[in-house]
PQR file with spaces between the fields and no chain letter, atoms N, CA, C, O and H, PARSE charges and radii, in Angstrom:
ATOM       1  N    MET     1    -111.868  -46.322  113.608 -0.4000 1.5000
ATOM       2  CA   MET     1    -110.720  -45.030  114.104 -0.0000 2.0000
ATOM       3  C    MET     1    -111.024  -43.907  114.592  0.5500 1.7000
ATOM       4  O    MET     1    -111.621  -43.312  113.695 -0.5500 1.4000
ATOM       5  N    PRO     2    -110.975  -43.400  115.304 -0.5600 1.5000
ATOM       6  CA   PRO     2    -110.865  -42.935  116.632  0.2800 2.0000
ATOM       7  C    PRO     2    -110.283  -41.734  116.148  0.5500 1.7000
ATOM       8  O    PRO     2    -109.062  -41.715  115.992 -0.5500 1.4000
ATOM       9  N    VAL     3    -111.426  -40.036  115.705 -0.4000 1.5000
ATOM      10  CA   VAL     3    -111.773  -39.194  116.235 -0.0000 2.0000
ATOM      11  C    VAL     3    -112.219  -37.620  117.071  0.5500 1.7000
ATOM      12  O    VAL     3    -113.340  -37.168  117.302 -0.5500 1.4000
ATOM      13  H    VAL     3    -112.418  -40.051  115.832  0.4000 1.0000
ATOM      14  N    GLY     4    -110.943  -37.088  117.366 -0.4000 1.5000
ATOM      15  CA   GLY     4    -111.050  -36.451  118.813 -0.0000 2.0000
ATOM      16  C    GLY     4    -111.850  -37.382  119.805  0.5500 1.7000
ATOM      17  O    GLY     4    -112.950  -36.966  120.168 -0.5500 1.4000
ATOM      18  H    GLY     4    -110.032  -37.455  117.179  0.4000 1.0000
ATOM      19  N    GLY     5    -111.379  -38.687  120.316 -0.4000 1.5000
ATOM      20  CA   GLY     5    -111.878  -39.347  121.295 -0.0000 2.0000
ATOM      21  C    GLY     5    -113.404  -39.802  120.838  0.5500 1.7000
ATOM      22  O    GLY     5    -114.204  -40.139  121.712 -0.5500 1.4000
ATOM      23  H    GLY     5    -110.485  -39.026  120.022  0.4000 1.0000
ATOM      24  N    ILE     6    -113.800  -39.799  119.366 -0.4000 1.5000
ATOM      25  CA   ILE     6    -115.179  -40.057  119.227 -0.0000 2.0000
ATOM      26  C    ILE     6    -114.656  -41.382  118.213  0.5500 1.7000
ATOM      27  O    ILE     6    -113.686  -41.336  117.458 -0.5500 1.4000
ATOM      28  H    ILE     6    -113.151  -39.525  118.657  0.4000 1.0000
ATOM      29  N    PRO     7    -115.610  -42.609  118.426 -0.5600 1.5000
ATOM      30  CA   PRO     7    -114.880  -43.300  117.336  0.2800 2.0000
ATOM      31  C    PRO     7    -115.894  -43.277  116.052  0.5500 1.7000
ATOM      32  O    PRO     7    -117.051  -43.243  116.474 -0.5500 1.4000
ATOM      33  N    VAL     8    -115.860  -43.282  115.162 -0.4000 1.5000
ATOM      34  CA   VAL     8    -116.546  -42.970  114.021 -0.0000 2.0000
ATOM      35  C    VAL     8    -116.074  -44.550  113.115  0.5500 1.7000
ATOM      36  O    VAL     8    -115.006  -45.158  113.179 -0.5500 1.4000
ATOM      37  H    VAL     8    -114.920  -43.309  114.820  0.4000 1.0000
ATOM      38  N    TRP     9    -117.385  -44.891  112.260 -0.4000 1.5000
ATOM      39  CA   TRP     9    -117.853  -45.489  111.816 -0.0000 2.0000
ATOM      40  C    TRP     9    -117.489  -45.210  110.059  0.5500 1.7000
ATOM      41  O    TRP     9    -118.320  -44.380  109.691 -0.5500 1.4000
ATOM      42  H    TRP     9    -118.253  -44.397  112.208  0.4000 1.0000
ATOM      43  N    ILE    10    -117.042  -45.395  109.479 -0.4000 1.5000
ATOM      44  CA   ILE    10    -117.422  -45.094  107.813 -0.0000 2.0000
ATOM      45  C    ILE    10    -117.114  -46.330  106.772  0.5500 1.7000
ATOM      46  O    ILE    10    -116.142  -47.044  106.526 -0.5500 1.4000
ATOM      47  H    ILE    10    -116.367  -46.070  109.778  0.4000 1.0000
ATOM      48  N    GLU    11    -118.085  -46.237  106.428 -0.4000 1.5000
ATOM      49  CA   GLU    11    -117.829  -47.792  105.218 -0.0000 2.0000
ATOM      50  C    GLU    11    -117.516  -46.975  103.773  0.5500 1.7000
ATOM      51  O    GLU    11    -116.346  -47.122  103.421 -0.5500 1.4000
ATOM      52  H    GLU    11    -118.875  -45.657  106.628  0.4000 1.0000
ATOM      53  N    SER    12    -118.139  -46.342  103.084 -0.4000 1.5000
ATOM      54  CA   SER    12    -117.087  -45.137  102.231 -0.0000 2.0000
ATOM      55  C    SER    12    -116.917  -44.116  102.032  0.5500 1.7000
ATOM      56  O    SER    12    -117.792  -43.347  102.431 -0.5500 1.4000
ATOM      57  H    SER    12    -119.090  -46.223  103.370  0.4000 1.0000
ATOM      58  N    GLY    13    -115.822  -43.581  101.379 -0.4000 1.5000
ATOM      59  CA   GLY    13    -116.116  -42.485  101.275 -0.0000 2.0000
ATOM      60  C    GLY    13    -115.035  -41.800  102.186  0.5500 1.7000
ATOM      61  O    GLY    13    -114.156  -42.469  102.729 -0.5500 1.4000
ATOM      62  H    GLY    13    -115.111  -44.205  101.056  0.4000 1.0000
ATOM      63  N    ALA    14    -115.164  -40.048  102.374 -0.4000 1.5000
ATOM      64  CA   ALA    14    -113.819  -39.944  103.168 -0.0000 2.0000
ATOM      65  C    ALA    14    -114.316  -38.989  104.245  0.5500 1.7000
ATOM      66  O    ALA    14    -115.496  -38.645  104.176 -0.5500 1.4000
ATOM      67  H    ALA    14    -115.878  -39.504  101.933  0.4000 1.0000
ATOM      68  N    LEU    15    -113.630  -38.564  105.137 -0.4000 1.5000
ATOM      69  CA   LEU    15    -114.036  -37.424  106.428 -0.0000 2.0000
ATOM      70  C    LEU    15    -113.605  -36.203  106.597  0.5500 1.7000
ATOM      71  O    LEU    15    -112.709  -36.213  107.441 -0.5500 1.4000
ATOM      72  H    LEU    15    -112.671  -38.843  105.194  0.4000 1.0000
ATOM      73  N    TYR    16    -113.859  -34.955  106.118 -0.4000 1.5000
ATOM      74  CA   TYR    16    -113.637  -33.648  106.151 -0.0000 2.0000
ATOM      75  C    TYR    16    -113.545  -33.375  107.907  0.5500 1.7000
ATOM      76  O    TYR    16    -114.313  -34.131  108.502 -0.5500 1.4000
ATOM      77  H    TYR    16    -114.587  -34.947  105.433  0.4000 1.0000
ATOM      78  N    VAL    17    -112.848  -32.556  108.715 -0.4000 1.5000
ATOM      79  CA   VAL    17    -112.959  -32.406  109.725 -0.0000 2.0000
ATOM      80  C    VAL    17    -112.589  -31.009  109.739  0.5500 1.7000
ATOM      81  O    VAL    17    -111.834  -30.901  108.773 -0.5500 1.4000
ATOM      82  H    VAL    17    -112.223  -31.942  108.232  0.4000 1.0000
ATOM      83  N    GLY    18    -112.707  -29.782  110.342 -0.4000 1.5000
ATOM      84  CA   GLY    18    -112.119  -28.275  110.502 -0.0000 2.0000
ATOM      85  C    GLY    18    -113.053  -27.158  110.468  0.5500 1.7000
ATOM      86  O    GLY    18    -114.141  -27.525  110.910 -0.5500 1.4000
ATOM      87  H    GLY    18    -113.320  -29.870  111.127  0.4000 1.0000
ATOM      88  N    GLY    19    -113.046  -25.837  110.087 -0.4000 1.5000
ATOM      89  CA   GLY    19    -114.173  -25.211  110.064 -0.0000 2.0000
ATOM      90  C    GLY    19    -114.462  -25.226  108.777  0.5500 1.7000
ATOM      91  O    GLY    19    -114.081  -26.020  107.918 -0.5500 1.4000
ATOM      92  H    GLY    19    -112.161  -25.538  109.728  0.4000 1.0000
ATOM      93  N    VAL    20    -115.364  -24.034  108.660 -0.4000 1.5000
ATOM      94  CA   VAL    20    -115.505  -23.763  107.265 -0.0000 2.0000
ATOM      95  C    VAL    20    -115.772  -23.341  106.234  0.5500 1.7000
ATOM      96  O    VAL    20    -116.545  -23.378  105.277 -0.5500 1.4000
ATOM      97  H    VAL    20    -115.674  -23.389  109.358  0.4000 1.0000
ATOM      98  N    GLU    21    -114.522  -22.711  106.866 -0.4000 1.5000
ATOM      99  CA   GLU    21    -113.389  -21.603  104.966 -0.0000 2.0000
ATOM     100  C    GLU    21    -112.804  -22.730  105.251  0.5500 1.7000
ATOM     101  O    GLU    21    -113.253  -23.499  104.401 -0.5500 1.4000
ATOM     102  H    GLU    21    -113.894  -22.681  107.644  0.4000 1.0000
ATOM     103  N    THR    22    -111.806  -23.536  106.168 -0.4000 1.5000
ATOM     104  CA   THR    22    -110.790  -24.628  105.135 -0.0000 2.0000
ATOM     105  C    THR    22    -111.677  -26.207  104.917  0.5500 1.7000
ATOM     106  O    THR    22    -111.299  -27.351  104.664 -0.5500 1.4000
ATOM     107  H    THR    22    -111.442  -22.911  106.858  0.4000 1.0000
ATOM     108  N    LEU    23    -112.640  -25.751  105.093 -0.4000 1.5000
ATOM     109  CA   LEU    23    -113.536  -27.156  104.382 -0.0000 2.0000
ATOM     110  C    LEU    23    -113.841  -26.462  103.322  0.5500 1.7000
ATOM     111  O    LEU    23    -113.962  -27.418  102.556 -0.5500 1.4000
ATOM     112  H    LEU    23    -112.947  -24.821  105.298  0.4000 1.0000
ATOM     113  N    ALA    24    -113.984  -25.871  102.901 -0.4000 1.5000
ATOM     114  CA   ALA    24    -114.692  -24.944  101.662 -0.0000 2.0000
ATOM     115  C    ALA    24    -113.526  -24.926  100.981  0.5500 1.7000
ATOM     116  O    ALA    24    -114.046  -25.062   99.873 -0.5500 1.4000
ATOM     117  H    ALA    24    -113.886  -25.094  103.523  0.4000 1.0000
ATOM     118  N    ARG    25    -112.146  -24.856  100.699 -0.4000 1.5000
ATOM     119  CA   ARG    25    -111.092  -24.507  100.337 -0.0000 2.0000
ATOM     120  C    ARG    25    -110.258  -25.564   99.904  0.5500 1.7000
ATOM     121  O    ARG    25    -109.401  -25.577   99.021 -0.5500 1.4000
ATOM     122  H    ARG    25    -111.724  -24.746  101.598  0.4000 1.0000
ATOM     123  N    LYS    26    -110.868  -26.932  101.095 -0.4000 1.5000
ATOM     124  CA   LYS    26    -110.450  -28.637  100.230 -0.0000 2.0000
ATOM     125  C    LYS    26    -111.259  -28.796   99.585  0.5500 1.7000
ATOM     126  O    LYS    26    -111.135  -29.079   98.394 -0.5500 1.4000
ATOM     127  H    LYS    26    -111.565  -26.921  101.812  0.4000 1.0000
ATOM     128  N    ILE    27    -112.760  -28.604  100.430 -0.4000 1.5000
ATOM     129  CA   ILE    27    -113.733  -29.398   98.781 -0.0000 2.0000
ATOM     130  C    ILE    27    -113.403  -28.553   97.506  0.5500 1.7000
ATOM     131  O    ILE    27    -113.593  -29.214   96.485 -0.5500 1.4000
ATOM     132  H    ILE    27    -112.860  -28.374  101.398  0.4000 1.0000
ATOM     133  N    ALA    28    -113.001  -27.388   97.296 -0.4000 1.5000
ATOM     134  CA   ALA    28    -112.766  -26.909   96.019 -0.0000 2.0000
ATOM     135  C    ALA    28    -111.609  -27.237   95.659  0.5500 1.7000
ATOM     136  O    ALA    28    -111.599  -27.511   94.459 -0.5500 1.4000
ATOM     137  H    ALA    28    -112.847  -26.851   98.125  0.4000 1.0000
ATOM     138  N    ARG    29    -110.573  -27.341   96.170 -0.4000 1.5000
ATOM     139  CA   ARG    29    -109.078  -27.705   95.627 -0.0000 2.0000
ATOM     140  C    ARG    29    -109.073  -29.696   94.469  0.5500 1.7000
ATOM     141  O    ARG    29    -108.395  -30.126   93.536 -0.5500 1.4000
ATOM     142  H    ARG    29    -110.581  -27.118   97.145  0.4000 1.0000
ATOM     143  N    ILE    30    -110.350  -30.315   95.401 -0.4000 1.5000
ATOM     144  CA   ILE    30    -110.638  -31.630   95.385 -0.0000 2.0000
ATOM     145  C    ILE    30    -111.232  -31.467   94.071  0.5500 1.7000
ATOM     146  O    ILE    30    -110.683  -31.963   93.087 -0.5500 1.4000
ATOM     147  H    ILE    30    -110.901  -29.966   96.159  0.4000 1.0000
ATOM     148  N    VAL    31    -112.174  -30.894   93.994 -0.4000 1.5000
ATOM     149  CA   VAL    31    -112.945  -31.107   93.144 -0.0000 2.0000
ATOM     150  C    VAL    31    -112.487  -30.538   91.739  0.5500 1.7000
ATOM     151  O    VAL    31    -112.740  -31.081   90.664 -0.5500 1.4000
ATOM     152  H    VAL    31    -112.620  -30.491   94.793  0.4000 1.0000
ATOM     153  N    HIS    32    -111.664  -29.177   91.933 -0.4000 1.5000
ATOM     154  CA   HIS    32    -110.733  -28.378   91.010 -0.0000 2.0000
ATOM     155  C    HIS    32    -109.495  -29.795   90.520  0.5500 1.7000
ATOM     156  O    HIS    32    -108.559  -29.815   89.720 -0.5500 1.4000
ATOM     157  H    HIS    32    -111.458  -28.735   92.806  0.4000 1.0000
ATOM     158  N    ALA    33    -109.790  -30.321   90.990 -0.4000 1.5000
ATOM     159  CA   ALA    33    -108.203  -30.695   90.752 -0.0000 2.0000
ATOM     160  C    ALA    33    -108.476  -32.337   90.145  0.5500 1.7000
ATOM     161  O    ALA    33    -107.602  -32.926   89.510 -0.5500 1.4000
ATOM     162  H    ALA    33    -110.549  -30.304   91.639  0.4000 1.0000
ATOM     163  N    ASN    34    -109.505  -32.803   90.381 -0.4000 1.5000
ATOM     164  CA   ASN    34    -110.043  -34.049   89.493 -0.0000 2.0000
ATOM     165  C    ASN    34    -111.231  -33.692   89.032  0.5500 1.7000
ATOM     166  O    ASN    34    -112.121  -34.527   89.192 -0.5500 1.4000
ATOM     167  H    ASN    34    -110.216  -32.324   90.897  0.4000 1.0000
ATOM     168  N    HIS    35    -111.560  -32.520   88.412 -0.4000 1.5000
ATOM     169  CA   HIS    35    -112.522  -32.445   87.419 -0.0000 2.0000
ATOM     170  C    HIS    35    -113.249  -33.115   87.518  0.5500 1.7000
ATOM     171  O    HIS    35    -113.305  -34.124   86.815 -0.5500 1.4000
ATOM     172  H    HIS    35    -110.837  -31.842   88.282  0.4000 1.0000
ATOM     173  N    LEU    36    -114.569  -32.663   88.938 -0.4000 1.5000
ATOM     174  CA   LEU    36    -115.215  -33.311   88.980 -0.0000 2.0000
ATOM     175  C    LEU    36    -116.498  -32.480   88.771  0.5500 1.7000
ATOM     176  O    LEU    36    -116.148  -31.372   88.366 -0.5500 1.4000
ATOM     177  H    LEU    36    -114.523  -31.843   89.509  0.4000 1.0000
ATOM     178  N    SER    37    -117.645  -32.547   88.865 -0.4000 1.5000
ATOM     179  CA   SER    37    -119.208  -32.342   88.141 -0.0000 2.0000
ATOM     180  C    SER    37    -119.865  -31.390   89.898  0.5500 1.7000
ATOM     181  O    SER    37    -120.203  -30.321   90.405 -0.5500 1.4000
ATOM     182  H    SER    37    -117.929  -33.447   89.194  0.4000 1.0000
ATOM     183  N    ARG    38    -119.623  -33.028   90.135 -0.4000 1.5000
ATOM     184  CA   ARG    38    -120.222  -32.108   91.440 -0.0000 2.0000
ATOM     185  C    ARG    38    -119.660  -33.026   92.847  0.5500 1.7000
ATOM     186  O    ARG    38    -118.739  -33.811   92.626 -0.5500 1.4000
ATOM     187  H    ARG    38    -119.349  -33.897   89.723  0.4000 1.0000
ATOM     188  N    PHE    39    -120.089  -32.954   93.979 -0.4000 1.5000
ATOM     189  CA   PHE    39    -119.431  -33.039   95.191 -0.0000 2.0000
ATOM     190  C    PHE    39    -120.454  -33.489   96.210  0.5500 1.7000
ATOM     191  O    PHE    39    -120.498  -32.713   97.165 -0.5500 1.4000
ATOM     192  H    PHE    39    -120.837  -32.315   94.158  0.4000 1.0000
ATOM     193  N    ASP    40    -121.306  -34.533   96.295 -0.4000 1.5000
ATOM     194  CA   ASP    40    -121.840  -35.225   97.994 -0.0000 2.0000
ATOM     195  C    ASP    40    -121.524  -34.935   98.792  0.5500 1.7000
ATOM     196  O    ASP    40    -120.335  -35.067   99.082 -0.5500 1.4000
ATOM     197  H    ASP    40    -121.270  -35.164   95.520  0.4000 1.0000
ATOM     198  N    LEU    41    -122.600  -34.252   99.783 -0.4000 1.5000
ATOM     199  CA   LEU    41    -122.223  -34.474  101.260 -0.0000 2.0000
ATOM     200  C    LEU    41    -123.171  -34.567  101.947  0.5500 1.7000
ATOM     201  O    LEU    41    -124.144  -33.813  101.951 -0.5500 1.4000
ATOM     202  H    LEU    41    -123.566  -34.145   99.547  0.4000 1.0000
ATOM     203  N    LYS    42    -122.952  -35.685  102.732 -0.4000 1.5000
ATOM     204  CA   LYS    42    -124.068  -35.905  103.748 -0.0000 2.0000
ATOM     205  C    LYS    42    -123.904  -35.762  104.951  0.5500 1.7000
ATOM     206  O    LYS    42    -124.839  -35.952  105.728 -0.5500 1.4000
ATOM     207  H    LYS    42    -122.162  -36.297  102.729  0.4000 1.0000
């Protein structure tokens, strides 16, 4: 799946793209909505 013209291969998980503040808000929303106790970034 190309992202910004760059091919990207993802075996499992999700790809989050954006500015630091935007990503922080997205991750916080996902963690809260799904009642997660942790969120691993790699």
